[in-house]
N, CA, C and O atoms as a Tinker XYZ file with bonds, in Angstrom:
   340  protein
     1  N    -11.693000  -25.063000  -52.883000    73     2
     2  CA   -11.496000  -24.625000  -51.689000    64     1     3
     3  C    -12.052000  -25.133000  -50.730000    63     2     4     5
     4  O    -13.262000  -24.958000  -50.591000    81     3
     5  N    -11.311000  -25.906000  -49.798000    73     3     6
     6  CA   -11.690000  -26.466000  -48.837000    64     5     7
     7  C    -12.905000  -25.668000  -47.959000    63     6     8     9
     8  O    -12.895000  -24.451000  -48.145000    81     7
     9  N    -13.650000  -26.024000  -47.296000    73     7    10
    10  CA   -14.643000  -25.588000  -46.488000    64     9    11
    11  C    -14.305000  -24.652000  -45.637000    63    10    12    13
    12  O    -14.874000  -23.565000  -45.535000    81    11
    13  N    -13.041000  -25.161000  -44.767000    73    11    14
    14  CA   -12.532000  -24.708000  -43.403000    64    13    15
    15  C    -11.847000  -23.173000  -43.814000    63    14    16    17
    16  O    -12.057000  -22.110000  -43.229000    81    15
    17  N    -11.000000  -23.396000  -44.956000    73    15    18
    18  CA   -10.473000  -22.352000  -45.391000    64    17    19
    19  C    -11.314000  -21.330000  -45.957000    63    18    20    21
    20  O    -11.357000  -20.178000  -45.526000    81    19
    21  N    -12.013000  -21.789000  -46.971000    73    19    22
    22  CA   -13.336000  -20.509000  -47.012000    64    21    23
    23  C    -13.741000  -19.867000  -45.987000    63    22    24    25
    24  O    -13.781000  -18.636000  -45.970000    81    23
    25  N    -14.163000  -20.757000  -44.803000    73    23    26
    26  CA   -14.896000  -20.470000  -43.689000    64    25    27
    27  C    -14.181000  -19.045000  -43.030000    63    26    28    29
    28  O    -14.771000  -18.051000  -42.607000    81    27
    29  N    -12.583000  -19.326000  -43.101000    73    27    30
    30  CA   -11.593000  -18.525000  -42.325000    64    29    31
    31  C    -11.724000  -17.117000  -43.101000    63    30    32    33
    32  O    -11.961000  -16.037000  -42.560000    81    31
    33  N    -11.455000  -17.420000  -44.936000    73    31    34
    34  CA   -11.927000  -16.287000  -45.455000    64    33    35
    35  C    -12.794000  -15.173000  -45.124000    63    34    36    37
    36  O    -12.425000  -14.045000  -44.796000    81    35
    37  N    -14.073000  -15.628000  -45.251000    73    35    38
    38  CA   -15.210000  -14.948000  -45.259000    64    37    39
    39  C    -15.155000  -14.581000  -43.566000    63    38    40    41
    40  O    -15.752000  -13.557000  -43.233000    81    39
    41  N    -14.631000  -15.182000  -42.756000    73    39    42
    42  CA   -14.627000  -14.240000  -41.687000    64    41    43
    43  C    -13.641000  -13.223000  -41.593000    63    42    44    45
    44  O    -13.735000  -12.237000  -40.862000    81    43
    45  N    -12.811000  -13.453000  -42.257000    73    43    46
    46  CA   -11.967000  -12.082000  -42.184000    64    45    47
    47  C    -12.744000  -11.246000  -43.253000    63    46    48    49
    48  O    -12.406000  -10.062000  -43.268000    81    47
    49  N    -13.498000  -11.524000  -43.951000    73    47    50
    50  CA   -13.958000  -10.480000  -45.105000    64    49    51
    51  C    -14.747000   -9.589000  -44.172000    63    50    52    53
    52  O    -14.509000   -8.395000  -43.992000    81    51
    53  N    -15.913000  -10.437000  -43.476000    73    51    54
    54  CA   -16.853000  -10.060000  -42.376000    64    53    55
    55  C    -16.006000   -9.081000  -41.549000    63    54    56    57
    56  O    -16.582000   -8.036000  -41.247000    81    55
    57  N    -14.894000   -9.214000  -41.181000    73    55    58
    58  CA   -14.352000   -8.520000  -40.182000    64    57    59
    59  C    -14.242000   -6.829000  -40.857000    63    58    60    61
    60  O    -14.495000   -5.792000  -40.244000    81    59
    61  N    -13.920000   -6.925000  -41.869000    73    59    62
    62  CA   -13.294000   -5.815000  -42.676000    64    61    63
    63  C    -15.151000   -5.051000  -43.120000    63    62    64    65
    64  O    -15.474000   -3.865000  -43.171000    81    63
    65  N    -15.745000   -5.913000  -43.290000    73    63    66
    66  CA   -16.615000   -5.132000  -43.985000    64    65    67
    67  C    -17.784000   -4.792000  -42.707000    63    66    68    69
    68  O    -18.623000   -3.947000  -43.021000    81    67
    69  N    -17.885000   -5.299000  -41.502000    73    67    70
    70  CA   -18.550000   -4.775000  -40.136000    64    69    71
    71  C    -17.456000   -3.661000  -40.014000    63    70    72    73
    72  O    -18.087000   -2.606000  -40.080000    81    71
    73  N    -16.483000   -3.456000  -39.908000    73    71    74
    74  CA   -15.353000   -2.928000  -39.067000    64    73    75
    75  C    -15.247000   -3.519000  -37.705000    63    74    76    77
    76  O    -14.926000   -2.854000  -36.720000    81    75
    77  N    -15.423000   -4.316000  -37.689000    73    75    78
    78  CA   -14.690000   -5.359000  -36.239000    64    77    79
    79  C    -13.406000   -5.396000  -36.447000    63    78    80    81
    80  O    -12.757000   -5.516000  -35.407000    81    79
    81  N    -12.583000   -5.314000  -37.755000    73    79    82
    82  CA   -11.341000   -5.855000  -37.468000    64    81    83
    83  C    -10.521000   -4.236000  -37.930000    63    82    84    85
    84  O     -9.405000   -4.117000  -38.436000    81    83
    85  N    -11.451000   -3.174000  -37.579000    73    83    86
    86  CA   -10.624000   -1.855000  -37.744000    64    85    87
    87  C    -10.862000   -1.022000  -39.189000    63    86    88    89
    88  O    -11.215000   -1.703000  -40.152000    81    87
    89  N    -10.758000   -0.185000  -39.295000    73    87    90
    90  CA   -11.454000    0.612000  -40.675000    64    89    91
    91  C     -9.513000    0.637000  -41.414000    63    90    92    93
    92  O     -8.457000    0.642000  -40.781000    81    91
    93  N     -9.735000    0.647000  -42.801000    73    91    94
    94  CA    -8.535000    1.157000  -43.531000    64    93    95
    95  C     -7.701000    2.397000  -42.840000    63    94    96    97
    96  O     -8.145000    3.511000  -42.561000    81    95
    97  N     -6.849000    2.074000  -42.714000    73    95    98
    98  CA    -5.882000    3.584000  -42.299000    64    97    99
    99  C     -5.306000    4.224000  -43.627000    63    98   100   101
   100  O     -5.076000    5.428000  -43.737000    81    99
   101  N     -5.128000    3.421000  -44.482000    73    99   102
   102  CA    -4.937000    4.150000  -45.416000    64   101   103
   103  C     -6.176000    5.469000  -46.061000    63   102   104   105
   104  O     -5.664000    6.324000  -46.784000    81   103
   105  N     -7.060000    5.540000  -45.905000    73   103   106
   106  CA    -8.291000    6.378000  -45.907000    64   105   107
   107  C     -8.222000    7.339000  -45.362000    63   106   108   109
   108  O     -8.451000    8.452000  -45.835000    81   107
   109  N     -7.744000    6.963000  -43.775000    73   107   110
   110  CA    -7.648000    8.101000  -43.236000    64   109   111
   111  C     -6.796000    9.219000  -43.466000    63   110   112   113
   112  O     -6.878000   10.370000  -43.038000    81   111
   113  N     -5.715000    8.516000  -44.440000    73   111   114
   114  CA    -4.741000    9.591000  -44.839000    64   113   115
   115  C     -5.013000   10.537000  -46.224000    63   114   116   117
   116  O     -4.291000   11.427000  -46.676000    81   115
   117  N     -6.002000   10.151000  -46.614000    73   115   118
   118  CA    -6.668000   11.048000  -47.947000    64   117   119
   119  C     -7.563000   12.164000  -47.082000    63   118   120   121
   120  O     -8.604000   11.979000  -46.451000    81   119
   121  N     -6.704000   13.520000  -47.296000    73   119   122
   122  CA    -6.873000   14.878000  -46.740000    64   121   123
   123  C     -8.179000   15.142000  -47.108000    63   122   124   125
   124  O     -8.941000   15.563000  -46.237000    81   123
   125  N     -8.763000   14.898000  -48.749000    73   123   126
   126  CA   -10.055000   15.775000  -49.328000    64   125   127
   127  C    -10.862000   14.540000  -48.902000    63   126   128   129
   128  O    -10.578000   13.353000  -49.063000    81   127
   129  N    -11.896000   15.078000  -48.342000    73   127   130
   130  CA   -13.113000   14.571000  -48.033000    64   129   131
   131  C    -13.830000   13.791000  -48.934000    63   130   132   133
   132  O    -14.460000   12.818000  -48.519000    81   131
   133  N    -13.818000   14.107000  -50.187000    73   131   134
   134  CA   -14.838000   14.281000  -51.420000    64   133   135
   135  C    -13.757000   12.598000  -52.022000    63   134   136   137
   136  O    -14.391000   11.600000  -52.365000    81   135
   137  N    -12.295000   12.589000  -52.042000    73   135   138
   138  CA   -11.896000   11.915000  -52.454000    64   137   139
   139  C    -11.880000   10.449000  -51.598000    63   138   140   141
   140  O    -12.037000    9.345000  -52.120000    81   139
   141  N    -11.657000   10.705000  -50.181000    73   139   142
   142  CA   -11.968000    9.711000  -49.236000    64   141   143
   143  C    -13.423000    9.110000  -49.628000    63   142   144   145
   144  O    -13.603000    7.989000  -50.104000    81   143
   145  N    -14.243000    9.891000  -49.391000    73   143   146
   146  CA   -15.869000    9.145000  -49.775000    64   145   147
   147  C    -15.467000    8.026000  -51.201000    63   146   148   149
   148  O    -15.303000    6.807000  -51.160000    81   147
   149  N    -15.401000    8.845000  -52.256000    73   147   150
   150  CA   -15.294000    8.166000  -53.454000    64   149   151
   151  C    -14.224000    7.275000  -53.349000    63   150   152   153
   152  O    -13.860000    6.960000  -54.482000    81   151
   153  N    -13.544000    6.716000  -52.450000    73   151   154
   154  CA   -12.340000    5.587000  -52.405000    64   153   155
   155  C    -13.254000    4.782000  -51.372000    63   154   156   157
   156  O    -13.107000    3.560000  -51.372000    81   155
   157  N    -14.128000    5.308000  -50.543000    73   155   158
   158  CA   -14.921000    4.295000  -49.380000    64   157   159
   159  C    -15.762000    3.806000  -50.480000    63   158   160   161
   160  O    -15.740000    2.587000  -50.652000    81   159
   161  N    -16.635000    4.642000  -51.405000    73   159   162
   162  CA   -17.677000    3.940000  -52.220000    64   161   163
   163  C    -16.986000    2.734000  -53.399000    63   162   164   165
   164  O    -17.539000    1.650000  -53.583000    81   163
   165  N    -15.898000    3.086000  -54.016000    73   163   166
   166  CA   -15.475000    2.535000  -55.399000    64   165   167
   167  C    -15.091000    0.610000  -53.942000    63   166   168   169
   168  O    -15.557000   -0.525000  -54.047000    81   167
   169  N    -14.190000    1.154000  -52.947000    73   167   170
   170  CA   -14.242000   -0.285000  -52.444000    64   169   171
   171  C    -15.294000   -0.734000  -51.833000    63   170   172   173
   172  O    -15.406000   -1.912000  -52.174000    81   171
   173  N    -16.071000   -0.469000  -51.169000    73   171   174
   174  CA   -17.420000   -1.235000  -51.367000    64   173   175
   175  C    -18.391000   -1.899000  -52.205000    63   174   176   177
   176  O    -19.305000   -2.606000  -51.781000    81   175
   177  N    -18.194000   -1.686000  -53.183000    73   175   178
   178  CA   -18.716000   -1.790000  -54.667000    64   177   179
   179  C    -17.920000   -2.843000  -54.892000    63   178   180   181
   180  O    -18.559000   -3.895000  -54.892000    81   179
   181  N    -16.323000   -3.017000  -55.158000    73   179   182
   182  CA   -15.377000   -4.019000  -55.326000    64   181   183
   183  C    -15.592000   -5.073000  -54.266000    63   182   184   185
   184  O    -15.409000   -6.230000  -54.646000    81   183
   185  N    -15.949000   -4.889000  -52.998000    73   183   186
   186  CA   -16.067000   -5.513000  -52.267000    64   185   187
   187  C    -17.485000   -6.546000  -52.431000    63   186   188   189
   188  O    -17.410000   -7.768000  -52.300000    81   187
   189  N    -18.390000   -6.028000  -52.649000    73   187   190
   190  CA   -19.950000   -6.150000  -53.020000    64   189   191
   191  C    -19.691000   -7.181000  -54.271000    63   190   192   193
   192  O    -19.945000   -8.380000  -54.385000    81   191
   193  N    -19.152000   -6.342000  -55.062000    73   191   194
   194  CA   -19.059000   -7.582000  -56.356000    64   193   195
   195  C    -17.967000   -9.189000  -56.191000    63   194   196   197
   196  O    -18.341000  -10.327000  -56.476000    81   195
   197  N    -16.852000   -8.860000  -55.757000    73   195   198
   198  CA   -16.253000  -10.165000  -54.842000    64   197   199
   199  C    -16.928000  -10.984000  -54.426000    63   198   200   201
   200  O    -16.994000  -12.057000  -55.025000    81   199
   201  N    -17.894000  -10.689000  -52.890000    73   199   202
   202  CA   -18.777000  -11.015000  -52.970000    64   201   203
   203  C    -19.666000  -12.052000  -53.560000    63   202   204   205
   204  O    -19.668000  -13.276000  -53.426000    81   203
   205  N    -20.403000  -11.264000  -54.232000    73   203   206
   206  CA   -21.182000  -11.763000  -55.403000    64   205   207
   207  C    -20.501000  -13.077000  -55.813000    63   206   208   209
   208  O    -21.024000  -14.090000  -55.347000    81   207
   209  N    -19.225000  -13.274000  -56.752000    73   207   210
   210  CA   -18.767000  -13.876000  -57.166000    64   209   211
   211  C    -18.812000  -15.427000  -56.405000    63   210   212   213
   212  O    -19.244000  -16.503000  -56.819000    81   211
   213  N    -18.125000  -15.013000  -55.017000    73   211   214
   214  CA   -17.903000  -16.111000  -53.982000    64   213   215
   215  C    -19.028000  -16.717000  -53.739000    63   214   216   217
   216  O    -18.925000  -17.938000  -53.615000    81   215
   217  N    -20.461000  -16.103000  -53.589000    73   215   218
   218  CA   -21.434000  -16.467000  -53.060000    64   217   219
   219  C    -21.980000  -17.364000  -54.099000    63   218   220   221
   220  O    -22.438000  -18.434000  -53.698000    81   219
   221  N    -22.009000  -17.129000  -55.289000    73   219   222
   222  CA   -22.604000  -17.587000  -56.977000    64   221   223
   223  C    -21.610000  -18.884000  -56.531000    63   222   224   225
   224  O    -22.272000  -19.899000  -56.315000    81   223
   225  N    -20.314000  -19.032000  -56.372000    73   223   226
   226  CA   -19.490000  -20.660000  -56.764000    64   225   227
   227  C    -19.955000  -21.511000  -55.601000    63   226   228   229
   228  O    -19.917000  -22.741000  -55.628000    81   227
   229  N    -20.349000  -20.872000  -54.688000    73   227   230
   230  CA   -20.154000  -21.390000  -53.219000    64   229   231
   231  C    -21.588000  -22.502000  -53.396000    63   230   232   233
   232  O    -21.718000  -23.724000  -53.332000    81   231
   233  N    -22.562000  -21.303000  -53.657000    73   231   234
   234  CA   -24.055000  -21.784000  -54.044000    64   233   235
   235  C    -24.153000  -22.792000  -55.433000    63   234   236   237
   236  O    -25.262000  -23.123000  -55.851000    81   235
   237  N    -23.075000  -23.183000  -56.011000    73   235   238
   238  CA   -23.479000  -23.518000  -57.598000    64   237   239
   239  C    -23.129000  -25.045000  -57.147000    63   238   240   241
   240  O    -22.034000  -25.513000  -56.837000    81   239
   241  N    -24.314000  -25.626000  -57.205000    73   239   242
   242  CA   -24.014000  -27.124000  -56.924000    64   241   243
   243  C    -23.163000  -27.877000  -57.481000    63   242   244   245
   244  O    -22.752000  -28.924000  -56.983000    81   243
   245  N    -22.816000  -27.418000  -58.566000    73   243   246
   246  CA   -21.804000  -28.438000  -59.193000    64   245   247
   247  C    -20.621000  -28.255000  -58.701000    63   246   248   249
   248  O    -19.765000  -29.070000  -59.043000    81   247
   249  N    -20.135000  -26.875000  -57.537000    73   247   250
   250  CA   -18.967000  -27.022000  -57.160000    64   249   251
   251  C    -19.156000  -28.018000  -55.603000    63   250   252   253
   252  O    -18.309000  -28.014000  -54.709000    81   251
   253  N    -20.563000  -28.888000  -55.564000    73   251   254
   254  CA   -19.916000  -29.814000  -54.479000    64   253   255
   255  C    -20.194000  -29.092000  -52.941000    63   254   256   257
   256  O    -20.116000  -29.882000  -52.000000    81   255
   257  N    -20.361000  -28.342000  -52.765000    73   255   258
   258  CA   -20.216000  -27.681000  -51.174000    64   257   259
   259  C    -21.743000  -28.351000  -50.236000    63   258   260   261
   260  O    -22.903000  -27.986000  -50.426000    81   259
   261  N    -21.256000  -29.413000  -49.219000    73   259   262
   262  CA   -22.401000  -29.904000  -48.317000    64   261   263
   263  C    -23.361000  -28.909000  -47.956000    63   262   264   265
   264  O    -24.548000  -28.994000  -48.272000    81   263
   265  N    -22.909000  -28.043000  -47.354000    73   263   266
   266  CA   -23.821000  -27.389000  -47.026000    64   265   267
   267  C    -23.339000  -25.623000  -46.835000    63   266   268   269
   268  O    -22.835000  -25.045000  -45.872000    81   267
   269  N    -23.773000  -25.091000  -48.284000    73   267   270
   270  CA   -23.137000  -24.054000  -48.669000    64   269   271
   271  C    -23.762000  -22.650000  -48.186000    63   270   272   273
   272  O    -23.202000  -21.582000  -48.436000    81   271
   273  N    -24.894000  -22.737000  -47.517000    73   271   274
   274  CA   -25.850000  -21.790000  -46.638000    64   273   275
   275  C    -25.016000  -21.687000  -44.851000    63   274   276   277
   276  O    -25.185000  -20.726000  -44.100000    81   275
   277  N    -24.248000  -22.781000  -44.553000    73   275   278
   278  CA   -23.555000  -22.363000  -43.569000    64   277   279
   279  C    -22.215000  -21.876000  -43.854000    63   278   280   281
   280  O    -21.540000  -21.559000  -42.874000    81   279
   281  N    -21.596000  -21.734000  -45.247000    73   279   282
   282  CA   -20.531000  -20.996000  -45.233000    64   281   283
   283  C    -20.828000  -19.471000  -46.008000    63   282   284   285
   284  O    -20.009000  -18.553000  -46.004000    81   283
   285  N    -22.102000  -19.419000  -46.630000    73   283   286
   286  CA   -22.308000  -18.142000  -47.304000    64   285   287
   287  C    -23.607000  -17.646000  -46.809000    63   286   288   289
   288  O    -24.599000  -17.536000  -47.530000    81   287
   289  N    -23.555000  -17.262000  -45.173000    73   287   290
   290  CA   -24.946000  -17.101000  -44.462000    64   289   291
   291  C    -25.416000  -15.346000  -44.736000    63   290   292   293
   292  O    -26.069000  -14.815000  -43.838000    81   291
   293  N    -25.152000  -14.736000  -45.653000    73   291   294
   294  CA   -25.629000  -13.755000  -45.920000    64   293   295
   295  C    -25.759000  -13.727000  -47.491000    63   294   296   297
   296  O    -24.935000  -14.268000  -48.228000    81   295
   297  N    -26.782000  -13.101000  -47.898000    73   295   298
   298  CA   -26.974000  -12.993000  -49.530000    64   297   299
   299  C    -25.919000  -11.592000  -50.021000    63   298   300   301
   300  O    -25.248000  -10.840000  -49.314000    81   299
   301  N    -26.110000  -11.629000  -51.507000    73   299   302
   302  CA   -25.273000  -10.344000  -51.931000    64   301   303
   303  C    -26.123000   -9.219000  -51.465000    63   302   304   305
   304  O    -25.566000   -8.266000  -50.919000    81   303
   305  N    -27.235000   -9.224000  -51.601000    73   303   306
   306  CA   -27.986000   -7.699000  -51.284000    64   305   307
   307  C    -27.519000   -7.733000  -49.511000    63   306   308   309
   308  O    -26.937000   -6.769000  -49.014000    81   307
   309  N    -27.793000   -8.688000  -48.888000    73   307   310
   310  CA   -27.256000   -8.026000  -47.702000    64   309   311
   311  C    -26.227000   -7.702000  -47.507000    63   310   312   313
   312  O    -26.154000   -7.127000  -46.421000    81   311
   313  N    -25.286000   -7.769000  -48.035000    73   311   314
   314  CA   -24.124000   -6.858000  -47.991000    64   313   315
   315  C    -23.681000   -5.806000  -48.744000    63   314   316   317
   316  O    -22.642000   -5.152000  -48.664000    81   315
   317  N    -24.624000   -5.734000  -49.492000    73   315   318
   318  CA   -24.752000   -4.649000  -49.919000    64   317   319
   319  C    -25.724000   -3.703000  -49.022000    63   318   320   321
   320  O    -25.534000   -2.508000  -49.246000    81   319
   321  N    -26.527000   -3.930000  -48.246000    73   319   322
   322  CA   -26.781000   -3.080000  -47.542000    64   321   323
   323  C    -26.058000   -2.883000  -46.177000    63   322   324   325
   324  O    -26.320000   -1.873000  -45.523000    81   323
   325  N    -25.169000   -3.786000  -45.720000    73   323   326
   326  CA   -24.233000   -3.779000  -44.513000    64   325   327
   327  C    -23.305000   -2.559000  -45.381000    63   326   328   329
   328  O    -23.193000   -1.453000  -44.853000    81   327
   329  N    -22.822000   -2.758000  -46.384000    73   327   330
   330  CA   -21.664000   -1.864000  -47.158000    64   329   331
   331  C    -22.737000   -0.661000  -47.171000    63   330   332   333
   332  O    -22.246000    0.230000  -46.478000    81   331
   333  N    -23.448000   -0.432000  -47.451000    73   331   334
   334  CA   -24.755000    1.096000  -47.358000    64   333   335
   335  C    -24.450000    1.140000  -49.385000    63   334   336   337
   336  O    -24.221000    2.177000  -50.007000    81   335
   337  N    -24.530000   -0.070000  -49.922000    73   335   338
   338  CA   -24.616000    0.630000  -51.241000    64   337   339
   339  C    -25.688000    0.262000  -51.793000    63   338   340
   340  O    -25.994000    0.702000  -52.902000    81   339
């Protein structure tokens, strides 16, 4: 993937993760708090796992990204902390 495209995708990802792009309105429609909490927790885990795959691919020297740390500025552990998991 082109670095510019990857950067745009990660910017959108971080907007979702940090809440600057707003929350997911679908979760607000869940009336049962336990179900809403469970859905949020599962989504957070899925996002963290997806980021970890992307992070590993970008950091892998075989994929030839010239400056990988400028693309993936946060470690997977930092993402898990942001997502509170």
